[in-house]
Kinemage of the C-alpha trace (Angstrom):
@kinemage 1
@onewidth
@group {chain A} dominant
@subgroup {mainchain}
@vectorlist {calphas} color= white
{ca met a 1} P 1.278 0.291 31.118
{ca val a 2} L -0.232 0.239 28.117
{ca val a 3} L 1.276 -1.669 24.929
{ca glu a 4} L 0.246 0.886 21.727
{ca glu a 5} L 0.114 -1.768 18.859
{ca lys a 6} L 1.864 -0.657 15.510
{ca pro a 7} L -0.348 -1.208 12.583
{ca ile a 8} L 2.157 -3.516 9.815
{ca ile a 9} L 0.248 -2.070 6.859
{ca glu a 10} L -1.258 1.952 7.286
{ca thr a 11} L -1.033 4.381 5.039
{ca glu a 12} L -1.602 7.847 5.385
{ca asn a 13} L -3.556 10.306 2.357
{ca leu a 14} L -1.449 7.643 -0.010
{ca thr a 15} L -3.033 9.139 -3.331
{ca lys a 16} L -1.478 8.028 -7.326
{ca val a 17} L -1.966 10.257 -10.647
{ca tyr a 18} L -1.660 8.507 -14.371
{ca lys a 19} L -1.809 11.404 -16.660
{ca gly a 20} L -3.613 13.602 -15.082
{ca gln a 21} L -6.099 10.473 -14.124
{ca val a 22} L -6.713 9.698 -10.699
{ca ala a 23} L -6.092 6.552 -9.588
{ca val a 24} L -6.405 6.289 -5.352
{ca asp a 25} L -7.814 9.074 -4.015
{ca his a 26} L -6.291 10.284 -0.175
{ca val a 27} L -6.491 6.811 1.077
{ca thr a 28} L -6.036 6.269 4.706
{ca phe a 29} L -6.042 3.377 6.361
{ca lys a 30} L -4.170 0.790 9.000
{ca val a 31} L -4.049 -3.500 9.655
{ca phe a 32} L -3.062 -4.517 12.649
{ca glu a 33} L -1.680 -8.249 13.281
{ca gly a 34} L -4.093 -10.505 13.238
{ca glu a 35} L -6.776 -8.712 11.031
{ca val a 36} L -8.134 -10.252 7.839
{ca phe a 37} L -8.507 -7.324 5.341
{ca gly a 38} L -8.720 -6.567 2.022
{ca phe a 39} L -9.728 -4.762 -1.001
{ca leu a 40} L -12.883 -4.395 -3.698
{ca gly a 41} L -13.749 -3.097 -6.218
{ca pro a 42} L -13.968 -2.414 -9.964
{ca asn a 43} L -12.661 -2.937 -13.169
{ca gly a 44} L -10.168 0.162 -12.326
{ca ala a 45} L -10.927 1.155 -8.782
{ca gly a 46} L -6.611 1.690 -7.861
{ca lys a 47} L -7.251 -2.066 -5.811
{ca thr a 48} L -3.541 -3.137 -8.321
{ca thr a 49} L -2.168 0.192 -8.246
{ca leu a 50} L -2.649 0.856 -3.822
{ca ile a 51} L -0.930 -3.114 -3.676
{ca leu a 52} L 1.908 -1.643 -6.101
{ca met a 53} L 2.600 2.012 -4.296
{ca leu a 54} L 2.849 -1.127 -1.471
{ca leu a 55} L 5.503 -2.962 -2.473
{ca gly a 56} L 6.950 0.159 -3.339
{ca leu a 57} L 6.457 -0.923 -7.591
{ca thr a 58} L 5.182 2.325 -8.181
{ca glu a 59} L 5.149 6.283 -6.029
{ca pro a 60} L 2.410 7.565 -4.969
{ca thr a 61} L 1.526 10.968 -6.286
{ca glu a 62} L 1.636 11.828 -2.780
{ca gly a 63} L 0.669 10.109 0.829
{ca thr a 64} L 2.463 7.553 2.650
{ca ala a 65} L 2.701 4.132 3.530
{ca arg a 66} L 4.763 2.187 5.870
{ca val a 67} L 4.321 -1.868 6.017
{ca leu a 68} L 5.951 -3.804 8.283
{ca gly a 69} L 7.229 -0.387 9.929
{ca val a 70} L 8.641 0.143 6.277
{ca asp a 71} L 9.051 2.593 4.534
{ca pro a 72} L 8.243 1.078 0.593
{ca val a 73} L 9.387 4.350 -1.692
{ca arg a 74} L 12.291 4.746 0.901
{ca glu a 75} L 13.131 1.409 1.629
{ca ser a 76} L 11.572 -0.454 -1.310
{ca ile a 77} L 14.467 -3.497 -1.651
{ca lys a 78} L 13.547 -4.109 1.852
{ca val a 79} L 9.755 -4.176 2.095
{ca lys a 80} L 10.113 -6.907 -1.187
{ca gly a 81} L 12.028 -8.824 0.749
{ca leu a 82} L 8.867 -9.199 3.833
{ca ile a 83} L 6.150 -9.476 1.396
{ca gly a 84} L 5.266 -11.842 -1.435
{ca tyr a 85} L 3.263 -10.729 -4.323
{ca met a 86} L 1.515 -13.020 -7.115
{ca pro a 87} L 0.392 -10.229 -9.479
{ca glu a 88} L -2.859 -12.064 -11.707
{ca asn a 89} L -1.245 -11.705 -15.084
{ca met a 90} L 2.933 -12.346 -15.704
{ca gly a 91} L 3.481 -9.868 -18.273
């Protein structure tokens, strides 16, 4: 019997547009338990926006995400209870 490993973070075509400006453009990836994963890119590349979508702090314009099996758009309070986030600037 083969056990299929489920990703702990998964996105499919995740997109965020602010006032006509594309901040995150159709990002698709999976992270599995035990993997080390990071976001690299210059200022304005969409790293923080992507994390905010995974936390349920901003809704994607298009696409889907799941964090530990939970949809951060539909169950943002549950996602916030499962993971921690420390912003670079507090205000």
